[in-house]
C-alpha positions as a Markdown table, in Angstrom:
| # | Residue | x | y | z |
|---|---|---|---|---|
| 1 | Met | 0.0 | 0.0 | 0.0 |
| 2 | Thr | 1.5 | 3.3 | -1.0 |
| 3 | Asn | 1.4 | 6.3 | 1.2 |
| 4 | Leu | -0.4 | 9.3 | -0.4 |
| 5 | Thr | -1.0 | 11.3 | 2.8 |
| 6 | Asn | 0.9 | 14.3 | 1.6 |
| 7 | Gln | -0.7 | 14.3 | -1.9 |
| 8 | Arg | -4.2 | 13.9 | -0.3 |
| 9 | Arg | -3.5 | 16.9 | 2.1 |
| 10 | Leu | -2.3 | 19.1 | -0.8 |
| 11 | Ala | -5.3 | 18.1 | -3.0 |
| 12 | Ala | -7.7 | 18.9 | -0.1 |
| 13 | Glu | -6.1 | 22.3 | 0.3 |
| 14 | Ile | -6.2 | 23.0 | -3.4 |
| 15 | Met | -9.8 | 21.9 | -3.9 |
| 16 | Lys | -10.9 | 23.5 | -0.5 |
| 17 | Val | -12.5 | 20.3 | 0.9 |
| 18 | Gly | -11.7 | 17.9 | 3.7 |
| 19 | Arg | -9.1 | 15.1 | 3.3 |
| 20 | Asn | -11.8 | 12.5 | 3.4 |
| 21 | Arg | -13.5 | 13.9 | 0.4 |
| 22 | Val | -10.5 | 13.6 | -1.9 |
| 23 | Trp | -10.8 | 10.8 | -4.4 |
| 24 | Ile | -7.7 | 9.4 | -6.1 |
| 25 | Asp | -8.1 | 7.3 | -9.3 |
| 26 | Pro | -6.9 | 3.8 | -8.3 |
| 27 | Thr | -5.6 | 3.1 | -11.8 |
| 28 | Arg | -3.3 | 6.2 | -11.7 |
| 29 | Ile | -1.8 | 5.8 | -8.2 |
| 30 | Ser | 1.7 | 5.7 | -9.5 |
| 31 | Asp | 1.2 | 9.2 | -11.2 |
| 32 | Val | -0.2 | 10.6 | -7.9 |
| 33 | Glu | 2.7 | 9.1 | -6.0 |
| 34 | Ser | 5.3 | 10.9 | -8.1 |
| 35 | Ala | 3.5 | 14.2 | -7.8 |
| 36 | Ile | 5.0 | 16.2 | -4.9 |
| 37 | Thr | 4.4 | 19.8 | -5.7 |
| 38 | Arg | 1.2 | 21.8 | -5.6 |
| 39 | Glu | 1.5 | 22.5 | -9.3 |
| 40 | Glu | 1.7 | 18.7 | -10.1 |
| 41 | Ile | -1.3 | 18.1 | -7.9 |
| 42 | Arg | -3.2 | 20.9 | -9.6 |
| 43 | Lys | -2.5 | 19.3 | -13.0 |
| 44 | Leu | -3.8 | 15.9 | -11.7 |
| 45 | Val | -7.0 | 17.6 | -10.5 |
| 46 | His | -7.4 | 19.2 | -13.9 |
| 47 | Glu | -7.0 | 15.8 | -15.5 |
| 48 | Lys | -9.6 | 14.4 | -13.1 |
| 49 | Val | -7.2 | 11.8 | -11.6 |
| 50 | Ile | -7.9 | 13.5 | -8.3 |
| 51 | Ala | -11.5 | 14.6 | -7.7 |
| 52 | Thr | -13.9 | 15.7 | -5.0 |
| 53 | Leu | -16.4 | 13.2 | -3.6 |
| 54 | Pro | -20.0 | 14.6 | -3.0 |
| 55 | Ile | -21.1 | 15.6 | 0.4 |
| 56 | Gln | -22.8 | 12.8 | 2.3 |
| 57 | Gly | -26.0 | 13.9 | 3.9 |
| 58 | Val | -28.1 | 12.2 | 6.6 |
| 59 | Ser | -30.6 | 9.8 | 5.1 |
| 60 | Arg | -34.3 | 10.6 | 5.7 |
| 61 | Gly | -35.4 | 7.0 | 4.9 |
| 62 | Arg | -36.0 | 5.9 | 8.5 |
| 63 | Ala | -37.6 | 9.3 | 9.3 |
| 64 | Lys | -40.1 | 8.9 | 6.4 |
| 65 | Thr | -41.2 | 5.4 | 7.4 |
| 66 | Ile | -41.8 | 6.6 | 11.0 |
| 67 | Gln | -43.7 | 9.6 | 9.7 |
| 68 | Ala | -45.9 | 7.4 | 7.5 |
| 69 | Lys | -46.7 | 5.1 | 10.5 |
| 70 | Lys | -47.6 | 8.1 | 12.6 |
| 71 | Arg | -49.9 | 9.4 | 9.9 |
| 72 | Lys | -51.7 | 6.0 | 10.1 |
| 73 | Gly | -52.0 | 6.5 | 13.9 |
| 74 | Arg | -49.3 | 4.1 | 15.0 |
| 75 | Arg | -46.6 | 4.8 | 17.6 |
| 76 | Lys | -49.0 | 6.8 | 19.8 |
| 77 | Gly | -49.1 | 4.4 | 22.8 |
| 78 | Pro | -48.1 | 5.2 | 26.4 |
| 79 | Gly | -44.6 | 4.0 | 25.7 |
| 80 | Ser | -44.2 | 6.8 | 23.1 |
| 81 | Lys | -45.3 | 9.6 | 25.3 |
| 82 | Ser | -42.7 | 11.7 | 27.0 |
| 83 | Gly | -43.3 | 14.4 | 29.5 |
| 84 | Thr | -45.8 | 14.6 | 32.4 |
| 85 | Pro | -49.6 | 14.4 | 31.9 |
| 86 | Arg | -49.5 | 18.1 | 32.7 |
| 87 | Ala | -47.5 | 18.7 | 29.5 |
| 88 | Val | -50.5 | 17.4 | 27.5 |
| 89 | Ile | -53.2 | 19.3 | 29.4 |
| 90 | Ser | -52.1 | 22.2 | 31.5 |
| 91 | Lys | -53.2 | 22.6 | 35.1 |
| 92 | Lys | -55.4 | 25.5 | 34.1 |
| 93 | Glu | -57.1 | 23.7 | 31.2 |
| 94 | Ala | -57.9 | 20.7 | 33.5 |
| 95 | Trp | -59.4 | 23.1 | 36.1 |
| 96 | Met | -61.5 | 24.9 | 33.6 |
| 97 | Thr | -62.9 | 21.7 | 32.2 |
| 98 | Lys | -63.7 | 20.4 | 35.7 |
| 99 | Ile | -65.3 | 23.6 | 37.1 |
| 100 | Arg | -67.4 | 24.2 | 34.0 |
| 101 | Ser | -68.9 | 20.7 | 34.2 |
| 102 | Leu | -69.5 | 21.1 | 37.9 |
| 103 | Arg | -71.2 | 24.5 | 37.5 |
| 104 | Arg | -73.3 | 23.1 | 34.6 |
| 105 | Arg | -74.5 | 20.2 | 36.7 |
| 106 | Leu | -75.3 | 22.6 | 39.6 |
| 107 | Arg | -77.3 | 24.8 | 37.3 |
| 108 | Glu | -79.2 | 21.7 | 36.0 |
| 109 | Leu | -79.9 | 20.6 | 39.6 |
| 110 | Lys | -81.2 | 24.0 | 40.5 |
| 111 | Asp | -83.3 | 24.5 | 37.3 |
| 112 | Ser | -84.9 | 21.1 | 37.7 |
| 113 | Arg | -85.6 | 22.0 | 41.4 |
| 114 | Ile | -83.7 | 19.1 | 42.8 |
| 115 | Ile | -81.8 | 21.4 | 45.2 |
| 116 | Thr | -82.8 | 24.7 | 46.7 |
| 117 | Glu | -81.4 | 28.1 | 45.8 |
| 118 | Ser | -79.5 | 28.4 | 49.1 |
| 119 | Asn | -78.1 | 24.9 | 48.7 |
| 120 | Tyr | -77.1 | 25.8 | 45.1 |
| 121 | Arg | -75.2 | 28.9 | 46.3 |
| 122 | Glu | -73.5 | 26.9 | 49.1 |
| 123 | Leu | -72.4 | 24.1 | 46.7 |
| 124 | Tyr | -71.3 | 26.7 | 44.1 |
| 125 | Met | -68.9 | 28.2 | 46.6 |
| 126 | Ile | -67.6 | 24.8 | 47.7 |
| 127 | Ala | -67.1 | 23.8 | 44.0 |
| 128 | Gly | -65.1 | 27.0 | 43.5 |
| 129 | Ser | -62.8 | 26.1 | 46.3 |
| 130 | Gly | -61.8 | 22.9 | 44.6 |
| 131 | Arg | -63.5 | 20.5 | 47.0 |
| 132 | Phe | -65.1 | 18.3 | 44.3 |
| 133 | Ser | -62.9 | 16.1 | 42.0 |
| 134 | Ser | -65.8 | 15.4 | 39.6 |
| 135 | Val | -69.5 | 15.7 | 39.0 |
| 136 | Ala | -69.9 | 12.2 | 40.6 |
| 137 | Asp | -68.1 | 13.5 | 43.7 |
| 138 | Leu | -70.4 | 16.5 | 43.9 |
| 139 | Glu | -73.5 | 14.3 | 43.7 |
| 140 | Arg | -72.1 | 12.0 | 46.4 |
| 141 | Tyr | -71.6 | 15.0 | 48.6 |
| 142 | Val | -75.2 | 16.2 | 48.0 |
| 143 | Lys | -76.6 | 12.8 | 48.9 |
| 144 | Ala | -74.4 | 12.4 | 52.0 |
| 145 | His | -75.4 | 15.8 | 53.3 |
| 146 | Asp | -79.0 | 15.3 | 52.5 |
| 147 | Met | -79.3 | 18.4 | 50.3 |
| 148 | Trp | -82.1 | 17.1 | 48.1 |
| 149 | Arg | -85.1 | 19.4 | 48.1 |
| 150 | Lys | -87.8 | 18.0 | 50.5 |
| 151 | Arg | -91.1 | 17.5 | 48.8 |
């Protein structure tokens, strides 16, 4: 194996590329070996005995297959999720959803005359304080504290 380190270095400088991108014609190695000046290397570059290899990019093949699968709805399971549940729905969003459903249910109970106006107001204030975790929790509370309207 012949040592062409110096020729490769000179060629890289002349062609303004990295040493790994210098291609030397394997059939004309003896000519390259005898070239020791910049001028001789320039001549070989002109004759296309020494050439520049194209830049190698990063393949998008794998990325495209993954993208296609995601479009189909794959790769969405719990193992693919990163971040806390709060990253998906913010604390504020969760609160807004909960308090709106609680207040809607309270309004329904009041309008259908299941609870009294005073009980409605009391429960509304309790709901606002964050006491109830869900509508079911609210209804359990109403039942436990016997707040149904007496007929």
